[in-house]
C-alpha positions as CSV (number, residue, x, y, z in Angstrom):
1,M,35.7,28.6,32.4
2,K,38.8,27.1,31.0
3,A,37.6,28.1,27.6
4,R,37.3,31.5,28.6
5,A,40.7,31.6,30.5
6,N,42.2,30.0,27.3
7,A,40.5,32.6,24.9
8,L,41.9,35.2,27.1
9,G,45.3,33.8,27.0
10,V,45.5,33.8,23.3
11,D,43.8,37.0,22.7
12,D,41.0,35.8,21.5
13,L,38.4,38.3,22.5
14,P,35.5,37.3,20.4
15,L,35.6,33.9,21.7
16,A,35.9,35.1,25.1
17,Q,32.8,37.3,24.8
18,R,30.8,34.7,23.4
19,N,31.7,32.2,26.2
20,S,30.8,35.0,28.8
21,H,27.6,35.8,27.1
22,T,26.7,32.3,27.1
23,C,27.5,31.9,31.0
24,K,25.5,34.9,31.6
25,G,22.6,33.8,30.0
26,L,22.6,29.9,31.3
27,A,23.2,31.4,34.7
28,A,20.1,33.5,34.4
29,T,18.3,30.6,32.9
30,V,19.0,28.4,36.0
31,S,18.5,31.4,38.4
32,A,21.9,31.4,39.5
33,V,21.6,35.2,40.0
34,E,25.1,36.0,41.6
35,L,26.8,34.1,38.8
36,A,24.6,35.9,36.3
37,I,25.5,39.2,37.7
38,E,29.3,38.2,37.5
39,A,29.4,36.9,34.0
40,K,27.6,40.2,32.9
41,R,30.4,41.8,34.7
42,L,33.0,39.6,32.7
43,D,31.0,40.3,29.5
44,S,31.0,43.9,30.0
45,A,35.0,43.9,30.8
46,L,35.5,41.8,27.5
47,R,33.4,44.2,25.4
48,A,35.1,47.3,26.7
49,G,38.7,45.3,26.0
50,D,39.4,45.4,29.8
51,T,41.5,42.0,29.9
52,A,42.8,42.8,33.3
53,A,39.5,43.2,34.9
54,A,38.1,40.0,32.9
55,L,41.0,38.1,34.2
56,E,40.3,39.1,37.9
57,L,36.5,37.9,37.4
58,L,37.5,34.3,36.1
59,E,38.6,32.8,39.2
60,P,35.4,34.0,41.5
61,I,33.0,33.1,38.5
62,S,34.9,29.4,38.2
63,L,34.0,29.1,41.8
64,M,30.4,29.8,41.6
65,Q,30.3,27.5,38.4
66,S,31.6,24.8,40.7
67,W,29.0,25.4,43.3
68,L,26.4,25.4,40.7
69,F,27.4,22.2,39.2
70,D,27.7,20.5,42.7
71,A,24.1,21.5,43.6
72,I,22.8,20.5,40.2
73,E,24.2,16.9,40.8
74,L,22.5,16.7,44.2
75,V,19.5,17.2,42.3
76,L,20.0,15.4,39.4
77,P,22.8,12.8,40.3
78,V,24.0,11.5,36.8
79,T,27.2,9.8,36.4
80,T,29.8,10.1,33.7
81,A,29.3,6.4,32.9
82,Q,25.5,7.2,32.7
83,V,25.8,9.9,30.2
84,S,28.2,8.0,28.2
85,D,25.9,4.9,28.2
86,A,23.3,7.2,26.8
87,I,25.5,8.6,24.1
88,D,26.5,4.9,22.9
89,A,22.7,4.0,22.9
90,D,22.3,7.1,20.6
91,I,24.6,6.3,18.4
92,D,23.9,2.4,17.9
93,R,20.2,3.5,17.3
94,A,21.5,6.0,14.8
95,Q,24.0,3.5,13.0
96,A,21.0,1.0,12.9
97,F,18.7,3.6,11.4
98,A,21.3,4.4,8.9
99,A,22.1,0.5,7.8
């Protein structure tokens, strides 16, 4: 969401459109229907060049994303440390393979 807000703030509409389109698709993929609907509204507003409408949608979409992330964490509790450890292990394996 911050990327979309930043893209709008610097008038980078192509980036904001890509981000909103991605949000729409990912929300639909995980059956977050209301988020997908709002992201589609954001995508449409950006494509129409209506940045005022787009900016109004950012806060509710951000809130819905937070709820979705919280729900996912309840089902798939993964800590930042676990992700970091997995990434480090992948890097170590890649470096060993390349050596």
